[in-house]
Structures are given as C-alpha cells and as structure tokens.
C-alpha positions in Angstrom: 63.7 -7.5 -38.7 60.2 -6.7 -39.4 59.5 -2.9 -38.6 56.7 -3.1 -35.8 54.8 -0.2 -38.0 54.7 -2.5 -41.4 53.4 -5.7 -39.2 50.5 -3.6 -37.9 50.0 -2.0 -40.9 50.2 -5.4 -42.7 47.5 -6.7 -39.9 45.3 -4.3 -40.7 45.5 -4.6 -44.6 44.7 -8.3 -43.6 41.6 -7.1 -41.8 40.4 -4.8 -44.8 41.3 -7.5 -47.1 39.1 -10.1 -44.9 35.9 -7.2 -44.5 35.9 -6.9 -48.0 36.1 -10.3 -49.1 33.3 -11.2 -46.8 31.1 -7.7 -48.4 30.8 -9.4 -51.8 27.4 -11.1 -50.8 25.8 -8.5 -49.2 23.4 -8.0 -52.1 22.1 -11.6 -51.8 21.5 -11.3 -47.9 18.4 -11.3 -46.2 19.0 -8.8 -43.9 20.6 -6.4 -46.8 19.0 -3.0 -47.2 16.4 -2.9 -49.9 18.2 -0.2 -52.4 21.2 -3.6 -52.1 19.0 -6.3 -52.2 19.0 -8.3 -55.1 17.5 -11.5 -54.6 14.2 -12.5 -52.5 15.0 -15.0 -50.7 11.5 -16.0 -50.1 11.1 -17.0 -53.6 15.2 -18.0 -54.1 14.7 -15.5 -57.3 16.7 -12.0 -58.1 13.9 -9.3 -57.2 13.9 -8.3 -61.0 10.3 -10.0 -62.3 11.6 -10.1 -66.1 14.5 -13.3 -65.1 15.0 -16.4 -63.6 18.2 -15.9 -61.7 19.2 -17.6 -58.5 21.5 -17.1 -55.5 23.6 -19.6 -57.6 23.5 -17.3 -60.6 24.3 -14.3 -58.8 27.4 -15.6 -57.1 28.9 -17.2 -60.1 28.3 -14.0 -61.7 30.1 -12.2 -59.1 33.0 -14.9 -58.8 33.7 -14.6 -62.8 33.7 -10.8 -62.4 36.1 -10.8 -59.9 38.3 -13.1 -61.4 38.3 -11.0 -64.8 38.7 -7.8 -62.7 41.5 -9.2 -60.6 43.4 -10.6 -63.8 43.0 -7.8 -66.0 44.3 -5.4 -62.9 47.2 -7.8 -62.8 48.5 -8.2 -66.2 47.7 -4.7 -66.3 50.0 -3.6 -63.5 51.9 -5.9 -62.1 54.8 -7.1 -65.0 57.1 -10.3 -64.4 60.0 -8.0 -64.6 58.4 -6.0 -61.8 57.3 -9.2 -59.5 60.8 -10.5 -59.9 62.4 -7.3 -59.0 60.1 -6.1 -56.1 60.5 -9.6 -55.0 64.6 -9.4 -54.6 64.2 -6.4 -53.0 62.1 -7.2 -50.5 63.6 -8.9 -47.1 63.6 -12.9 -46.8 61.3 -12.6 -43.7 59.0 -10.2 -45.4 57.9 -12.9 -48.5 58.0 -15.6 -45.7 55.4 -13.9 -44.0 53.3 -13.2 -46.8 53.4 -17.0 -48.0 52.8 -17.9 -44.3 49.6 -15.7 -44.0 48.3 -16.5 -47.1 48.4 -20.3 -46.3 46.9 -19.4 -43.0 44.1 -17.4 -44.8 43.2 -20.3 -47.3 43.3 -22.7 -44.3 40.7 -20.3 -42.8 38.6 -19.7 -45.6 38.2 -24.0 -46.0 
C-alpha cells in the first residue's frame, strides 16, 4: 500500500519538476527581468551585438545542454546494477505509479 506521506512527497516533487521544466526559457521571455533577458524580441536576436543567435538557437543550445548534462549525471551516478537493484527493491505499485505519471506527464506535454 502506498504511504500517504510518500504519495504527497511524490506529488510535490512532480510539481517542482514541472516548475523547473517550465523555467528553462525565462531568459527568452519578453517580460523577463533585464539581467536575465538573453533575446530582444523586437529583433528576435540575442541581446549581444556580436552574434546572430535567434530564439531557436537559444532553445536548441538549451536542449543540447540539458541532454548532455542528464546523460553525464545518469551514467555517473546510476549504474545498471544500481537501477536494477533499486527497481527490484521497490514495491510493484510504486513502479507502476512512476510509469503511469510519466506517461501522463508526456501526454500533457504533447
């Protein structure tokens, strides 16, 4: 049976992940604070005068950075043996809930 505190904790972590996932592009928003703003929307160019980057460049670089960073972190700390032992020790309902919420998260993003 799912412990109520672990369920609430999981829901709070899911909300935190959503907030962090939605915050990657703050620097390219029109209403971003000046010190965070990377793109001038009037010209759709990064604010530096020495480059020709657009929003698409900034987004692409951000996604590349996130992918590489996640791969490095995953392969550094999560070995296949560790993942296998963790999943084997977890309750079946917990693994099913993780899969279910991952699928729902993916459907909500599309």
